[in-house]
MARDREN-527157 format. One line per field, with one value per residue (C-alpha): x negated, y, z negated; residue in three letters; residue number from 1. Coordinates in Angstrom, 3 decimals, m for minus. Example, Ala and Ser with C-alpha at 12.3 -4.5 7.8 and 13.67 -1.06 7.14 Angstrom:
BEGIN
east = m12.300 / m13.670;
north = m4.500 / m1.060;
up = m7.800 / m7.140;
r = ALA / SER;
k = 1 / 2;
***
This chain:
BEGIN
east = m6.751 / m5.008 / m1.649 / 0.566 / m2.170 / m4.562 / m8.047 / m10.360 / m13.960 / m16.779 / m19.130 / m22.559 / m25.526 / m28.515 / m31.294 / m34.242 / m32.458 / m28.802 / m26.557 / m22.873 / m20.487 / m17.001 / m13.982 / m11.850 / m8.389 / m7.844 / m5.803 / m7.078 / m9.223 / m11.043 / m14.642 / m17.685 / m17.818 / m14.130 / m14.578 / m17.529 / m15.471 / m12.500 / m14.627 / m15.719 / m19.354 / m20.439 / m19.378 / m21.420 / m24.563 / m24.762 / m28.093 / m26.384 / m26.409 / m24.492 / m26.388 / m29.698 / m29.031 / m28.877 / m25.944 / m25.527 / m22.919 / m24.236 / m27.840 / m27.354 / m27.813 / m24.626 / m23.282 / m20.863 / m18.188 / m18.270 / m14.758 / m14.685 / m13.241 / m11.686 / m14.362 / m17.125 / m19.589 / m20.876 / m24.365 / m25.824 / m29.608 / m31.890 / m34.670 / m37.939 / m40.687 / m43.415 / m43.435 / m43.699 / m46.088 / m48.412 / m48.311 / m49.217 / m52.127 / m53.381 / m53.266 / m55.092 / m57.808 / m58.204 / m58.486 / m61.102 / m63.113 / m63.043 / m64.128 / m67.032 / m68.100 / m68.045 / m70.246 / m72.760 / m72.857 / m73.380 / m76.039 / m78.111 / m78.207;
north = 144.179 / 143.404 / 141.687 / 140.202 / 140.840 / 138.566 / 139.544 / 137.996 / 137.332 / 135.063 / 132.745 / 132.123 / 129.878 / 128.959 / 126.457 / 126.446 / 124.468 / 125.073 / 127.974 / 128.076 / 131.003 / 130.074 / 132.387 / 132.512 / 134.000 / 134.715 / 136.814 / 140.268 / 140.145 / 136.949 / 136.725 / 135.642 / 132.320 / 131.641 / 132.382 / 129.994 / 127.239 / 127.912 / 127.948 / 124.308 / 125.241 / 123.330 / 120.095 / 121.003 / 121.959 / 119.700 / 121.274 / 124.547 / 125.130 / 128.285 / 128.388 / 128.692 / 130.035 / 133.808 / 135.515 / 138.653 / 140.573 / 141.716 / 141.456 / 143.264 / 141.159 / 140.531 / 138.307 / 135.405 / 137.412 / 140.290 / 141.021 / 140.919 / 143.455 / 142.938 / 141.938 / 141.098 / 138.323 / 136.374 / 135.057 / 132.154 / 132.433 / 129.437 / 129.370 / 131.072 / 128.722 / 130.949 / 133.558 / 136.924 / 138.339 / 135.354 / 135.450 / 139.151 / 138.493 / 135.695 / 137.903 / 140.688 / 138.273 / 136.901 / 140.433 / 141.332 / 138.208 / 139.059 / 142.615 / 141.401 / 138.923 / 141.686 / 143.875 / 141.067 / 140.354 / 144.009 / 144.415 / 141.597 / 143.277;
up = 20.158 / 16.863 / 17.354 / 14.663 / 12.069 / 14.008 / 15.082 / 17.653 / 16.642 / 17.763 / 15.904 / 17.441 / 16.739 / 18.880 / 18.815 / 21.181 / 23.880 / 23.051 / 22.187 / 21.388 / 20.995 / 19.846 / 19.878 / 16.735 / 16.302 / 12.624 / 10.237 / 9.319 / 6.212 / 7.183 / 5.980 / 7.951 / 6.064 / 6.734 / 10.438 / 10.582 / 8.955 / 11.221 / 14.393 / 14.124 / 14.738 / 11.620 / 13.330 / 16.426 / 14.491 / 11.461 / 10.424 / 9.435 / 5.683 / 4.779 / 1.501 / 3.388 / 6.879 / 7.095 / 8.778 / 10.805 / 12.731 / 16.108 / 14.909 / 11.611 / 8.470 / 6.554 / 3.814 / 4.001 / 2.186 / 4.716 / 5.988 / 9.781 / 12.175 / 15.605 / 18.125 / 15.617 / 16.446 / 13.450 / 14.124 / 12.181 / 12.240 / 12.173 / 9.568 / 10.453 / 11.602 / 10.139 / 7.414 / 9.233 / 6.620 / 6.888 / 10.697 / 10.656 / 8.255 / 10.495 / 13.610 / 11.761 / 10.607 / 14.146 / 15.526 / 12.928 / 13.753 / 17.481 / 16.747 / 14.579 / 17.271 / 19.880 / 17.658 / 17.165 / 20.912 / 21.832 / 19.129 / 20.691 / 24.082;
r = UNK / UNK / UNK / UNK / UNK / UNK / UNK / UNK / UNK / UNK / UNK / UNK / UNK / UNK / UNK / UNK / UNK / UNK / UNK / UNK / UNK / UNK / UNK / UNK / UNK / UNK / UNK / UNK / UNK / UNK / UNK / UNK / UNK / UNK / UNK / UNK / UNK / UNK / UNK / UNK / UNK / UNK / UNK / UNK / UNK / UNK / UNK / UNK / UNK / UNK / UNK / UNK / UNK / UNK / UNK / UNK / UNK / UNK / UNK / UNK / UNK / UNK / UNK / UNK / UNK / UNK / UNK / UNK / UNK / UNK / UNK / UNK / UNK / UNK / UNK / UNK / UNK / UNK / UNK / UNK / UNK / UNK / UNK / UNK / UNK / UNK / UNK / UNK / UNK / UNK / UNK / UNK / UNK / UNK / UNK / UNK / UNK / UNK / UNK / UNK / UNK / UNK / UNK / UNK / UNK / UNK / UNK / UNK / UNK;
k = 1 / 2 / 3 / 4 / 5 / 6 / 7 / 8 / 9 / 10 / 11 / 12 / 13 / 14 / 15 / 16 / 17 / 18 / 19 / 20 / 21 / 22 / 23 / 24 / 25 / 26 / 27 / 28 / 29 / 30 / 31 / 32 / 33 / 34 / 35 / 36 / 37 / 38 / 39 / 40 / 41 / 42 / 43 / 44 / 45 / 46 / 47 / 48 / 49 / 50 / 51 / 52 / 53 / 54 / 55 / 56 / 57 / 58 / 59 / 60 / 61 / 62 / 63 / 64 / 65 / 66 / 67 / 68 / 69 / 70 / 71 / 72 / 73 / 74 / 75 / 76 / 77 / 78 / 79 / 80 / 81 / 82 / 83 / 84 / 85 / 86 / 87 / 88 / 89 / 90 / 91 / 92 / 93 / 94 / 95 / 96 / 97 / 98 / 99 / 100 / 101 / 102 / 103 / 104 / 105 / 106 / 107 / 108 / 109;
***
């Protein structure tokens, strides 16, 4: 609910063993980056780099200058451990190798 030109949003970040969601009351027109700064989450997770970490609002990618709406949750994503394209290629190669091994085994019998 918007009262006195203030909105209520949340800022979230999670690591493997820890997650934090902080409520923020802010003036209408606040951006995702401003909400992150205001939340204090950068002091809790000193590894966050807003120049590198990707952001989203409820799971949908967004930019730091996105203007927030009442009830939005800004999510700060941690960097990917593996490149998704490379991981997919590796799985495909492993599957192909298994398939070839199975063919060789069945051809011997």
